[in-house]
Each structure stands twice: as structure tokens, then as C-alpha cells.
N, C-alpha and C positions, 0 to 999 in steps of 0.2 A: 239759114243751116237748121236741119232735124235733129230729134234725138227720138229714141227709142228704147226699148231692151228689149234681153233675148230670150229670154226662158221663165224658168221658176221663181215663184217668189217661196216668202214662208205665211203661214198665218189661216186668216178666213177666208174664204174663200171668195166671198160674197166681196167683201174691202176690197180684198187681192187683183178683184177683176176690177172693179171702180176704180182703184190706181192707177191700173194698168192701162185704162180706158181717157182717164182726166190728166195725168202729171206726163206725157208723150205728147208729141206732136205726129207719131207714126204709133197707135193706137194697139195692143198685142192682145192675144190670148193666151194667160198663165200656163204653166203648170204648177200643182201643186204637191208635189212628191212626200209632203209628210206626213197624207194620209196612208201610204204606204205602196212595195215595188211596184203595183198593178197601177198610179197614178206617177209616175218618172218617164223620162223621155224613152226609153226602152217597153216598158209598162205601155204606155198609151200608144204606142207603134201598134207592139202588138195585138192590143186593142182592136186596131182598124184593120188587119188582114182579111182578105176579103177570100177566106174559101180555104183558110191551112187555120190547123187548131193550134194553141200553145199551152205551156203548164209550167208551174213553176213549184220546181223539186228539191229541196236544199240548198235553197238560195239561189238556184240557176233558171235559166229561164229554157226549156227547149221544143220543139215544134211535137208535137202528138197529133192523134188519128183524129183528135175531137176536141172543141174547147175547154181547157179545164176553170176549175172556178175563178181562180186567180186574173183567166183573162176574159172572163166573165166579167170578174171586178172593174176589169182595164176599162171594158166598152160601158159599163155603167157609171161608172166616174166620167169621163167624155162626155157623156151624154146629161150628166150634172152642171158639169162645165159651160156647155153650150149653154142650157135653161140660164144658167146664171148670167149670160153675156148676154141672150138675146132679152134677159126681162131689162137688163143696166143697157143694154148700145140701143136702143128702141132710137130711130130719127138717126141715127150715126151716117155721115155719110162719106167716102173716101176711103183711103187702104184702112186696112184691118188686115196684124202679121199675125200668122198661122205656121205655129213650128212642128216639125214633123222629123223625125230620126231616120237618116238616109237611108240605101239600103246597103252601104258597105260598111258602114256602125255596127245597126242592126243585127249582120249575117257574123261580124266579130264577138258579136255578145250573146249569140243565141246557139244554143245546140242542137244538134241531129238528135230525132227519137233514139238511137242507140248509140248514141257518143259521137263527139266528135264535133268541133263547128262547124256552121251551116258555111262560111267561108272557105272551109276546105273541100266544098263541093261544089264545081263548077253548075251542074244541073239544081241541085238546093238551092244555091245561092240566086241563081236565075227566076227560082217558082218564087220564092220569098220575095223577090222585086216587083215582080209580078203581081201578087197577091197586096204587096203595099202599095202600090201604084194604084190598081183598083181601089184598096180602101180610101185611098186620100183621095182621086176621085169621090169620093161620096161624102168626105167631110167638106171639100171647096163648094161642094152642090148646094149640102145642108145648111152649111153656113150662110149660104147667097140667098138661099130660100127664105129661113130665119129674118136675116137683115138685108133687107133689097136695095138701100142704099150703098153699102159697101164693096168695095173691090177687094177682093181674097191677095194677098199680098204672101207666101207661101216659102218661108224660111226651111233648109231641110239643114239639120243639124248633122253635119260628117268629122266629130274628132277623132274617128277613126282613121278617117281616109289617110293621111301622111303613112304611117305604119303598114296599111296593106300596102298600098302601092311600093313601099322600101321593103316589105317580106322580114316586117318588125313583130306583127301579130303572136303571141304565144298559142301552142295549141294546148288542148286543154287540160292537157298534165302539166304542162305549163315549163318543159324539159325543152322544146323545138319552137320554131317558130314555124307561122305557113309559109310558103312561097308568097313571090310576090306577084302580084296581076298587076296583067300588062292594061297601060293605058286604055289602049280601045275600047277592051271590055267595060273597063271603071269607067269611062266616058258613056258608053252604051246605056248599063242600067243608071247611070243619072239620068240619062234623058228618056228611058222609061219612067223614071216617076217625073222629073220635069220639076218647075219651081222657080221663085225666081233671085233668092239669096241663097247662097250657098254660107253657109256659118263653120267655121273651125277654131275652136279653142285652143287647138295643137299647133306647133311649129311646124314648119315643112310643108306647109300645102303648097300645090303645084298654082299660082293666081292662074297662071294661063288655059290650064286644063279645067277650072273653074268659068272664067268670063271670058278667056279669049275668042277670038271669032272661032276657030276650028275647036272648040273647048267644048264645056257640058250644057251650054247655052242658057246659063245665068248672068243675069240683070245685074248681081251683085254680090259682091263677097263680104264677109263681114269677119275679121279677123283682131283680136287679145297687139293691141297696140305696143304692150312690152317686151312679145314672142316675133315681132317684124325684123328680118334683116335687111339690109343697103338690096339686093336683089330684089325682095318683094317690092319696095317701095320706086324701084329702076323699072319692074314691070307695071306696075301701077299706072304711073305718070302715062302710060300713050293709051290705056284703056279710059283711062277718067275722059280724057278727052276726045276716047270715039264712044262716050255716051253711059261706060258702066259706072256703077256707085261702089264706093268705100264704104258700110258700115265700120266703124273704126274705136272698136272697143277700148274708150281713151280714161279711162277708169278702173283699176285694179279691184281685181272682187276677194283676193285672198284675206283682208286684213278684218273685213266684216264693218268698217269705221267708213264712212263717208267722208272724202275729199272735199277740200272746198271749190269755187270757183275760181278762187285768187292762185290756187294751185294747178286745176286743169288746164285754164286759160294761156299760161308760158308754155303747156307742157302741150298742149295740142299745138300752138300755132309753131312753135320748134319740129314738129315733126310734119305738117304739111308746106310748111312756106318753101322749103327745099323744092320741092315740084315745081313752086314759079306757073301755078297755073290760075291762080287769082280765083274771081270771080267762078271760077268752073267749079273749085271745088269748096263753094260755098254753096251751089246747086247741086252737089252729086256726093259730100260726103254725110253720112248719118251719124251722131256721136252715140254710143252707148256704154253699159255698163260691158267689163271683157268677156262676163259669163255669167249664168244664172248666179241669183240673190237668195234660192230658198233658204240659205245656213244663216243669214242676214239678221238683226233685230229691224221689224218692221219699221221703226223712229229711222233708224238708220238708210233703208232703204229709199224713204221718203226726201232724205234730204240727198240722196245720191243723184235723186234723180230732177230737183231743184237743182243743186249745182251744174248738173249736166244742161239743163235747159239754158240757163245762164251765160255758161261757157258757148254754148249754141249761138247766143245774140250776140256776146264779144267780138267772138270769133269770125261769124257772118260775117258782123258786120265791117273788121278789119279785111276779109278779103274782098268783101264783095267791093269796097274802094280802091281794092287795088288793081 
């Protein structure tokens, strides 16, 4: 059974990248949002846009005729991240996970130039999705050029997707909600971006939409164990048998204190055993924290990743033997 993490880390860029390369079995390129809004998940995605400008005004990102200062900072911050990754990952072979904010979460977070969320304008959200997809293709090509031995595993972060589908995203003023988006359009824009793993740390994700045969084409889904209900587990069993993967957010990130492997192991086994899939689970479940770790002390981040590694070894052994 493998381990990884999902996104952000605290502290120093160099130390964080080295930790992300060495402490898990599926390394990842972290985000370091403490540097500023241009380095968080929305800022990084806007720094990737191809042909669309954006600016940060009064704490809100909005599309613009030309790239603003903070969008240029976002591009520069990502270049710095990639330079440090390239320096520390020479000779790396195998998967390397890179995360980007998905089109629906981005459309929910960003305003149009004259106001109103991009989500409320069908043409604007399509333009944004296409611009993002083009930029992400360039990012993947850049990583693979810098590190020829790696295969980029693209994680698409969509915490707002359940609200988008349910009509729960507030309008700019906060008094109303945007109309729900139809499932076919949601699938279409996710397919436009592509990706391997859909991550959602909010409740209510439609698992079939993400990894089902007629869904958005992802091979894996990343969920917070604490937010999963019986319907989620019932849907996942057949999908895992069909070759999909579950990246299980087994360790809560709410407290900032790492759980022990002795606490995590029965928690994970208790969730997975009822699926009755034995060795399939050892092969197709990846253990992760529930969400990003930017607010954690660095020492606790290391302790958490060690606890996950020990838990994966124990759980994998038990399920594999079953």
C-alpha cells in the first residue's frame, strides 16, 4: 500500500520539496501558500492561464484584460517551485504528483472583470476552463522536460464541485446562490482539463461522476475519510474492482497534531475491511492526509507522514494476506 500527500506544506521551499520527495511513496510538488495569495491553489492556477489575464483587487481575484502584478507573481512563484523541484529530484523515476485547481472551483472563486463570479456566465467559465487546460498541458510538458524519468500524475482539486452541482455557490454579494450546473457540462469541462486524480475535501462528491465509466475520466478519487458516507463506500467497491483507485484521506488535518500509526491502523482497517476486496485494496488504495498541511508545524508534518507510512505497511500486509 502506497502513501502520498495532497497539496500545501508550511515553511521553507527547499526543505518542503525535499520532504515531499522523500517521505512518501508517491512524491508530489507541494504548494507554499504562506508566501502570499499568488502561491495558493487559486493563485497558482491563475498563473497557469494561457491567454487570459487576472488581477488581485481588494482580496478577490478577477479576470482582467492584461496580467496583473499578482498573476505575474504567481507565474514567478511556480517557476521557483519547479526550479527547486528540478534541483532536488534529479534521477527521480516513476510517478510525480502535481496538483492544479479544477475549472469549477476556479470559476467559483474568480470574478469577471465587471463583477459577478465566472461561474454565473457559461461562456466565461468555458473560456476559463480552456485557458486553464492549455496552461496545464504546458506545465506537464515542462515538468517532464526537466525530469525525464518521471510520469506526471495530475491531481485536480475540486472542493467546490459538490456545491456547483447542487446550486450552493453564493453569488458575489452573498445573498443568493448560483444555479446548479448540469452534470454533462460539469463532466465536459473536467474532461477538457484531463487529469488522473480528482481530489475533493468537501462532502457530497459524486464518485461516479469522477471515476465512473461515463464520468469525467479520472482513474482515481481522493476523499476525506471523515466525510464519506455509506453511499460513497457502496459506489467505490465496484469501481475499485474495475481498476480505479481510492486516495483515502485517513488522517484528519484539523488539529495540527499528528496521529500515531497505532491510532490510524484500526481506523483504516475498519473502513476498508467491509468492502471485502482483500489484496485489491492493498494495490488500489493510497493513504494520505485529509487535506493540505500548510497550517501545521513542520515537525508534525514529518510525524504524520511517518505514521502514514507505518500504517500503510501494516494495513497492506493485513489486506494482502487476506
